[in-house]
Structure formats: structure tokens, C-alpha cells
N, C-alpha and C positions, 0 to 999 in steps of 0.2 A: 115586417115588425120594425118598431118606431126606434128610428137609427139613432134619438137621444131621450133614452126613457127615461132621465130625472129632468130633462130641460138643457137646452143651447145653451142656457145663461151659465148651468154650472161648471163648464169649462172653463171660461173665459176670465175665473176668480185669479187666476196662476197660472204664471209664465209655462211652469214644468208640467204641468197637466195635459195630456192630447184629448183631444176628443174623442168617439168612438170612430172615426172618418178618418185619425188622421191627421188632424189640424189644428195647430197652435193657434189659437183666438188673437192671443196678444201680439205676434208678429203678423200677423192678417190688418188687424186694425195698424199698426206702426205703419202698414203700406198706405193705408186710408189717409195716414196724415201725409205721407210724400204726396200723393196723389191732390191734395190740397194746395201743395205747396205751386212755388212761382216757378216756369220754365226752365231748366239749364241744357244746354247743346254742349256736346264734342265732337270736334272732327279731325281726322287724321289727314294730314296733308304732306305734298310732294319731300317737303325737308323739314317737318315737324307735326306739332297737334295745336288744336283751336278750343277754348273755352268760350262761351259766351252765356248771358243770364239777361234776360228783362227782370228788371224790378218789379215793374208792377206797379210804382206807384198813383196812386189815386187821386190822391191830394198835394194844391203847393206848398201847404205847409211842412209837408219830409223835404230833409235835407238831403237828394241822393248819394251824398258821400257818405252820411253816416251809414247808408244799408250796403252789408257788403255779402254778398253768397259766392264770390271766387275768392279763394287762399293761397299765397301763395308756401309751401310747404320747404321747395329749395330753390336753385337757380333751374333747376331741370324739374322740377315737378308742381303741380298744380291742381287745387280740389275748386270743384264748383257744387255747391249743395240743392236741395231740395228737402222741403219738412219743416223741423225743427231747426233754426238755424241754433240755439243755444246748444242741443244734442253734438251738431255738426261742429260746435267751435270743440269740445271737448275731444271728439274724433282731432281733426286738424293737431291741437296741442299736443296729441301723443304722437301723430306722422311727424309733427319738426323736432319733437323727442329723437327718435326714432334715424329721421335724417343727418339732427348733428353726433348722436353718438355713434354713426356709421363712422362718421367721419372723422370722428376722433380715433375708433380704433382702426381700422382698416386707412385711412388717406384715400378713401374714395368715395363718388356719391352712391348714394343709397339706389338700392336698383327696383326701377318703378313697381315691377312684378312681388317682388320681397316685401315691398312700403304696404301695395296693397294686399297682399294676403297677411300681414301682421295686423293691419286696421280692421279687415273683414273677422280675424281670429277675438279678434275684442268683439267683434258684434254677433258674434256666434255663443260668446262666453255669458253674454246677456238674453242669452233665451232659454239659457242651461239652469241654470242658480234661480232660486226661489228669493223674495226680498227684494229684486229688481224686475226693472221693466227694459223692454227691447228700446233701441234706439229708433224715432219718430223721424228717419232722415235717410235717405240716397246720396251715395256721391258719386260723381263725376272724374275718377284721378289718371288725370293726362302727363307725361311726360315722357321723357329721353335720354335713352343710355346711349347705347350703339343703332340701334332703332326706335321708333316711335313706339310708343301705349298709350293705350288707350280704354280703360274700362270703369264700368258701372258696378255699382254695389247695389246691396239689399239689405234691408235691415235683418233678416234672417242671418248674413255674413254669407253667404252666396256672392260672387261675381264674375263678370262673363266679358272675355275682351270685343270691340267692335270697332270698324273701321267710322264710323256715324254713330252717335246714338245721342237719346234726350231723357231727361226724367222730369218729370213736375206734373201740374197737374195738364199739358198740353202737349203730354208723351205719343201717343198715338199718331194726334195730328202731322207732328215732325215728323217722326220714323216713315211713317207715310211718304210725304213728301224728298226727305232721304232720297228712300228704296227707287224714288224716280231722277231724281237728281245729281244724287252724291255718284263720283266714278273716283277708284282709286288715280293718286297721283296729279291730285289738282293743285294749284298754285296756293299760296298763302291769300291772296290777294282774290281767288275763287272759293277758299276756303270761308273769307272773311261774308262774300257777296251772299253765299248760303247760309250761313248762319243769318244774318241780320234778314232775308227770306223768311228762312223758315220762324224766327221769332214772330213776324208779321204776321202769321197765319194765324201763331194763338193770340196777341197781344189782346188785351182787351179796351185798347185806344188805341190814339194814335201813336206810331212809334216817335218818341223822342230821344236824342242821342243823348242828352243826361244821365236816360233811365236803363240805358244799356253799356255793362260790363264786357268787354273781349279782352280775353290776354291771347297769346300764341308762347311756344316755348317751341324753338330750334336749333339745331345746333350751332349755327353761327352768332346768332343774339340771345340767348336760351329765354326765362323769363323775360318777357317784357308783354306791357299794357298797350292795350290799341287806343289812340287817342281819340276823344270826341269827335276832333274835325274831321277823322278819316270814316268815322260811323261815319258823320252828319251827311258825308260827300255819297256813301254808297246808298241812304235811303231817299235822298233828293234821283240818286241815276236808275235808283228801283223804283220810285214812287208812283208814276205810271202801273205798274204792276204789282206793287203793293195794295194801291188804292183797288183796285180792280178784285182783287182775294176777299177785303175787307167787305167792299159791297156782295159779291156773289154771298157772304158767312152770311148777311145779313138780310137777303130775301128771303121770302116767306113764301111757299106753293102755295097756290090759287087753289081758293077751298071748293 
């Protein structure tokens, strides 16, 4: 029996319609938008958590500082995005309001877990009602309370906590690299090194310090941006390894 008796296209015209095999096509299309986005990385280290993103700037006409893929929510929480950045900005504004209201109401910083759950509740609502579409973005939410937390969210509203993760076009390659190299309890510097080398695996061109944003959040310094000079020193230090990876990636098998 044909799984789609009236054709698969009949089930992607509204977010509220399930296909016969239990799929919401609009949610799956939103995931495809995320897969086309730039790669963003999150890493938990001994005293905090890190977010990194390669802006993937392909022309000198673009001013790198005008492209924002990592957002500060509060002094103890940051968010990295992949997919439709305009959709992500809406969620970022919601997250900032949640954090501010929590401080006013309870005189304490919002829990990273509570913020993640609330944002994912908003995402899930947009998969359930007609006249709207899912958010075409995934978020990596990083922050600290008493412990460090790193969550990856999905357009469906699902979320999962990781020690290290990636979203965007290079997700699979970076996560494979993390599975080989990541260890719990690494230092801040080791986390920065890991992020830069991880981004090099999926960068379409030569890594430039101006095109990479990295932030760290820890108990001592809270939200802190890593300077371009520090990123540049890592690129120089791992220059040979990065170049070797790119050469291997560009090699074609003999026919």
C-alpha cells in the first residue's frame, strides 16, 4: 500500500498536518535550513563553557563585525546560532527578557536549564498552531550556575545537554573530531585550541582570526570575548595541522 495515497506534497502545506508515517515536513524543512547554516561549536571545560563560530565570510566587501552569530543573554549565559539568523534574533530577545525578569522577580540569575526549557517551549508552540511556521534555527545555549551547562536545541523544541557539540553545515565532521579529541576537564586554553582546530575541519577557505568569534563563560570572569590576537596565536600554533587537514580534504582519489 502506498504510504502517501494523495502524494507527499499534501502533508507539507500546513504545520499541523502529520504525514501517514508520523512526520511533520515543515519541521524537517526547518532542520534543513539549519544544516545550510554556518558551523557553531560549544565546549565545556574545567571551569566554564565556550562558544565558537566561523562566520564563513567569502568576500572582502563584508565587514566581519557586522555579522553576529553569538549573542550575550546575561553575564552568565551566551547563545550561538545556525540557520536563519533573523529567526534566532527573535529567540535571543525572548531569552534576554526572561533573564531580566528573573533578576527583577527573584534577585538572582536565571537557571540555564530553565531558560533553555522556556525557549524550547516557544519553539514547540510554533510546530503546533496553524498560520505560523517553525523557527528555522538551532541554538547552542551555554552558561554557568553552580555548574557549567551546554544545551543544543532543535527547531522542533527538543533539547539535549552535551559536553561538546556542533550545529550547522559542519556538524557531523566536527562532532566526529570531538569524539576523538574531547576529554572532560580540559582547560580553557585547550578548549579554545579544540574549537579552532574543529572549525578548521569544515572551513571553506583559510581560517582568519577576524572571521572567528569565540566567547568563554566561567565563574571568575563570567561572559568574556576571546581577542582576535589570542585566536590568531592558536591558528599560527596549529598552522601545520590545519593545513594538513585541508590538504587531505582536498585530495581526490585516483580513478
